[in-house]
C-alpha positions, 0 to 999 in steps of 0.5 A: 492199324486199319482193318477190313470188312467183307461178306463171307468167310475164307482162309488166309492161305493167299495172305502168306506171300503178302508184305508185312503191312498188308498181311497185318491189314487183312489178317483178321478180315473175311474175304469176299470169295472169288477168282481173286479174294476181295477185301473191302478196306475199313476206313474212318469217317471224318466227314459224312455229309450229303454232298461232302464226305471224308474218310481216312485209311491208316495212321497219319505220318506228318513227317512223310511227303504228301500228295493230293490228286483229283479224279474227274471224268464222265460217268462209267469211265471207271474212276472207282476201279482206278482209285482201287488200283492206286490203293493196291499199288501202294499196298504192294499187292502182286498178282501172285497174292490173288487178292484185291483190296477196295477202298470203294466197293464195286459191284458187278454190271455196275452202270450208275455212278456210286459216288453221289458226293465229293469224297476225299480219301486220305490214305496213309500206308506205312511202307509207301514213300508218301501219303496220298489224298484222293478227291473222288467226284461224281461222274459228269453227264449222269442222269441228273443232267446239267443241274447235277453237273453244276452241283459238282462244281459247287461242291468242289468250290466249297471243298476248296474254300473249307477250313478243313478242305483242300488247298492244293493239288498235285495232279488232276486225273482226267479219266476217259475210256479207250472205246471212242474214235472221236469226241462227241458232244457229250465228251466236249461238254464234260471237258468244258465243265471240268476245265472250267473249274481251274485256273490256267496254272493247273494245265501242266498238272492235268494228266489223262487216264485211258481206261478199258485199254485192252490194247494200245489206245490209238483211237482215244489218243488221236481224238485227244490230240485232234481236239488239243485237250489242255493237259500236261505234255511230254518234252516232244509235245505229246499228252501225258497219259496212262492206260489201264486195262480193266479186264482183270476186274472180270475176275473179281466176280468169278467163282472159279478158283482153279490156280492152273495157268488157264487162258483166262488167267493169262489174260488177267495176269497180263492186264495186271502187269500192264496196270502195274507198269502204268501205276509205277509211271504215274507215281513217278510222275506224281513224285518227281515231275508234278509240282503242287498247285495252289487252289487259290486261283481255281477258288478265285475262278469259281468265286468270280463265276458265281458272282458273275452268274448271280449278277447277271441273273439279278440284272435279268430280273431288273430288266424284266421289271424295267420292261414291265414298268415301261409297259405301265408307262405306255398304257398310261400314255395311251390312256392320256392321249385317248382321253385328251381326244375325247374331253380335255376339261376332264383331263385331271380326273379320269380313271384308267387301268394299267398292269402294275408290276410288283414282286412276290416271294414264291417257292423255288421249283426244283427237284433238289431239296437243298436249293435255296436262294439268298435274297435281299429283304431291303431291295427285294432282289434275288442275289444268289441262286442257288445259294451256297449250299453249306454256308451257315452264315450269309457273310460267307456267301460267295456274293458277299465281300467284306460283309456286303452284298456285291449284287443287290441294288443297295449293296446291303449288309449280309444281315439284311439278307435271308436264305430260304426256299423262296425267291422274288418273282416279278408279276403284274396286276390290274390296277385302276388309277385316277390321273388327278390322284397320281398327279397330286401324290407325285407333287406332294412327294417331290415338291415339284409340279411335273406331269405323271408322264414325266415322273414315269419317264424319269423312273425308267431313266433311273432304271436304265442308268442303274442297269448300265452300271450293273452291266459295267460291273458284269463286264469287269467280272467277265474280263477277269474270268476270261483272264484266269479260266482255263476254259471259257466256254461257260463265259460265252453265253454271258458275253452274248447277254452283255452284247444283246443288252448294251447300247454303247457301240464301242463297248459292244464292239469290244465285247464282240472282239473278246468273244471271237478271241475266246472262241478261237482259244477254246478251239485250240483247247478242244 
């Protein structure tokens, strides 16, 4: 049987009214004294990583039905308290017991997110009709900025793909607070970041939890309805939501243990009863109304997004190199033309200076210690940055398909790639060249008598052809992502990039139509 840990001694008087299993769980525990006695549940750690943790509470019963929920939301919305509420409901804790059990220890005046990694809690309670897996995520919109938010998506992607991870979800709990009257830019950003994680088949499994709801959350509901947040709907088309009154948490840090029915006691008890009803409604929804959704489509969305982002970043690098080579060509052309005006008979042996492009492996500048890039040592190209954080073998990297890279020019084998804290950067250096030497070198290499100017023009033409081919690959990836993603705001910037860099009128027109369609769809989502 699982046990608990706490920070101070106390009596067992309040345990007498508890259910059999809960009584056994806390019998040998020392409670944290207060208005309510807090018990910090002891869990068995199965995975203890920097970015992924997994803990188990109780003994698994494989014959019992199992449900999985994912908790997402902005920092400070109360996800940890909500998860603890789930546990107390499953344990059958009543207000009269005057106890509060925590699988996530909370602290007074807590403003920063305690969750730094994606944490999976497997909860097995003998007297509850089904077992539960809760996936807790770090809060979006934290002090780490958008780079940290992208890490959350990456961590979830790895969880979905992991052999010992999670392959289906019964509900996504989207946690918001009741104390807003409209959705701010921050809210919209968080909504977009979260919805972008999933495929369209997840919509009917997304439910809203409105926290800090000391009264009916009319303002929050109006804001959610106004922006048409994509989520599960009732038969009459209203969002499926559950409200939680967090005011009972004030009692967790109070020292007053007077059992009299005081005004504060009435307030805390009322909050408890509200939460109890909503917990019952939620677990009824989870047990009766929700159907498990495979994360295959969501995993496909995330993998396609990574491939798309990697391909576009690679294309941008190649465009930069193309422009540098064009610059070298223009410098050579100008030198040839200038010398022709001065002295035609020395045309084949004059010296000129150009900015020659080259690539150099440089350290990655990032505050994140684990930021590495997957690079091709043959093509000397950046294939995936940031690279898959937990991939031990590069053949499992998101940009690899059947052991081959989907990004680099040569589509090289994964064995030709490295993952380290360096990536290729295009630079230029001043180089003096002799026209006659360049001409002889080119004729020796090609066996053709063609001018230096022709050689450079053909190089640029080849690069442009390669660029068009990559743009076509990106276009196909964008279309696929638009067809499967629940929210497509994150794709729009890539559409803009394709529109700006594609010369074909028909293709640009098609992309612009896709952009308008996506923008219209997203306005319907939010």
